[in-house]
VOPAGU-547308 format. One line per field, with one value per residue: chain; y negated, x, z of N, C-alpha, C in turn; residue number from 1; residue in one letter. Coordinates in nm, 4 decimals. Layout:
chaine = A:...
n_c2 = Y:...
n_c1 = X:...
n_c3 = Z:...
ca_c2 = Y:...
ca_c1 = X:...
ca_c3 = Z:...
c_c2 = Y:...
c_c1 = X:...
c_c3 = Z:...
num = NUM:...
residu = A:...
end
This chain:
chaine = A:A:A:A:A:A:A:A:A:A:A:A:A:A:A:A:A:A:A:A:A:A:A:A:A:A:A:A:A:A:A:A:A:A:A:A:A:A:A:A:A:A:A:A:A:A:A:A:A:A
n_c2 = 1.3844:1.5907:1.6488:1.8424:1.8762:1.9445:1.7452:1.6146:1.4856:1.1366:0.8111:0.7799:0.7001:0.6890:0.5922:0.4894:0.4942:0.4076:0.5693:0.8344:1.1971:1.2719:1.0848:0.8450:0.5044:0.3977:0.2217:-0.0959:-0.0799:0.0965:0.3581:0.6825:0.8044:1.1049:1.3106:1.5853:1.6406:1.8366:2.0230:1.8466:1.6337:1.3346:1.0409:0.7550:0.4397:0.2899:-0.0003:-0.0897:-0.3434:-0.4909
n_c1 = 1.1966:0.9389:0.6078:0.3506:0.0203:-0.3240:-0.5701:-0.9064:-1.0754:-1.0395:-0.9544:-0.6433:-0.4022:-0.0607:0.1387:0.4830:0.7452:1.0014:1.2071:1.4499:1.4625:1.5872:1.5127:1.6452:1.6868:1.6560:1.8419:1.7785:1.6439:1.5794:1.3468:1.2110:0.8893:0.7213:0.4547:0.2262:-0.0485:-0.3051:-0.2046:-0.0206:0.2658:0.3522:0.5450:0.6757:0.8371:0.9497:1.0112:1.2082:1.2407:1.4297
n_c3 = 0.0848:0.1294:0.0834:0.0687:-0.0307:-0.0933:-0.2208:-0.2348:-0.5308:-0.6031:-0.4613:-0.3026:-0.0533:0.0391:0.2757:0.3081:0.5312:0.4837:0.5616:0.5438:0.4972:0.7318:0.9122:0.9033:0.8228:0.4880:0.2334:0.0678:-0.2614:-0.5745:-0.5941:-0.6703:-0.7022:-0.7188:-0.8348:-0.8560:-1.0554:-1.1099:-1.3798:-1.4594:-1.4209:-1.2579:-1.2415:-1.0772:-1.0400:-0.7386:-0.5488:-0.2832:-0.0589:0.1852
ca_c2 = 1.3974:1.6714:1.6578:1.9064:1.8925:1.9367:1.6481:1.6055:1.3755:1.0056:0.7245:0.8182:0.6208:0.7547:0.4950:0.5399:0.4096:0.3694:0.6587:0.9561:1.3207:1.2815:0.9764:0.7310:0.4016:0.3916:0.0844:-0.1556:-0.0268:0.1626:0.4982:0.7441:0.8823:1.1978:1.3890:1.6776:1.6272:1.9484:2.0814:1.7335:1.5664:1.1898:0.9774:0.6093:0.3725:0.2055:-0.0870:-0.1177:-0.4634:-0.5081
ca_c1 = 1.0761:0.8434:0.4812:0.2572:-0.1165:-0.4258:-0.6716:-1.0187:-1.0681:-1.0672:-0.8406:-0.5679:-0.2812:0.0378:0.2424:0.6186:0.8080:1.1371:1.3039:1.4781:1.4178:1.6495:1.4635:1.7376:1.6388:1.7267:1.8731:1.6971:1.6766:1.4738:1.3235:1.1140:0.7824:0.6659:0.3424:0.1661:-0.1934:-0.3434:-0.0835:0.0626:0.3518:0.3590:0.6531:0.6742:0.9415:0.9121:1.1208:1.2080:1.3178:1.4399
ca_c3 = 0.1629:0.0562:0.1542:-0.0241:0.0159:-0.1973:-0.1795:-0.3279:-0.6264:-0.5467:-0.4298:-0.1836:-0.0302:0.1247:0.3121:0.3314:0.6328:0.4436:0.6247:0.4679:0.5627:0.8644:0.9958:0.8945:0.7304:0.3603:0.1948:-0.0382:-0.3934:-0.6501:-0.5602:-0.7599:-0.6404:-0.8169:-0.7852:-0.9503:-1.0625:-1.1959:-1.4382:-1.5020:-1.3244:-1.2762:-1.1657:-1.0847:-0.9630:-0.6256:-0.5073:-0.1397:-0.0245:0.3306
c_c2 = 1.4771:1.6874:1.7139:1.9186:1.8828:1.8480:1.6495:1.4864:1.2443:0.9282:0.7709:0.7308:0.6983:0.6524:0.5630:0.4425:0.3689:0.4526:0.7796:1.0786:1.3386:1.1703:0.8536:0.6319:0.4006:0.2456:0.0341:-0.0962:0.0326:0.3088:0.5514:0.8271:0.9762:1.2779:1.4766:1.6614:1.7330:2.0161:1.9731:1.6783:1.4182:1.1378:0.8271:0.5537:0.2932:0.1210:-0.1164:-0.2372:-0.4785:-0.6500
c_c1 = 0.9772:0.7189:0.3797:0.1210:-0.2097:-0.5368:-0.7871:-1.0001:-1.1023:-0.9399:-0.7757:-0.4440:-0.1901:0.1458:0.3766:0.6866:0.9510:1.2452:1.3280:1.4318:1.4751:1.6043:1.5519:1.6840:1.7235:1.7486:1.7757:1.7382:1.5550:1.4674:1.2171:1.0165:0.7295:0.5535:0.2891:0.0147:-0.2416:-0.2178:0.0143:0.1453:0.3573:0.4733:0.6420:0.7871:0.8802:1.0332:1.1036:1.2987:1.3163:1.4796
c_c3 = 0.0779:0.1402:0.0567:0.0411:-0.1041:-0.1441:-0.2788:-0.4224:-0.5578:-0.5210:-0.3008:-0.1734:0.0639:0.1587:0.3352:0.4258:0.6000:0.5095:0.5352:0.5472:0.7025:0.9587:0.9977:0.7906:0.6030:0.3232:0.0891:-0.1713:-0.4607:-0.6109:-0.6543:-0.6776:-0.7482:-0.7527:-0.8968:-0.9411:-1.1612:-1.2475:-1.4824:-1.3871:-1.3586:-1.1899:-1.1832:-0.9997:-0.8500:-0.5925:-0.3597:-0.1145:0.1263:0.3632
num = 1:2:3:4:5:6:7:8:9:10:11:12:13:14:15:16:17:18:19:20:21:22:23:24:25:26:27:28:29:30:31:32:33:34:35:36:37:38:39:40:41:42:43:44:45:46:47:48:49:50
residu = X:X:X:X:X:X:X:X:X:X:X:X:X:X:X:X:X:X:X:X:X:X:X:X:X:X:X:X:X:X:X:X:X:X:X:X:X:X:X:X:X:X:X:X:X:X:X:X:X:X
end
């Protein structure tokens, strides 16, 4: 899932519906969220429990 946008400084939330790029529900497990902030890249683990 690729969603590129430029947002102003501040708190932002991006909910994820647990679907892959084809709209199919993914299974429970660990997933990685990555984002670019300025010239820095940040990644964090997410856990999806169904």
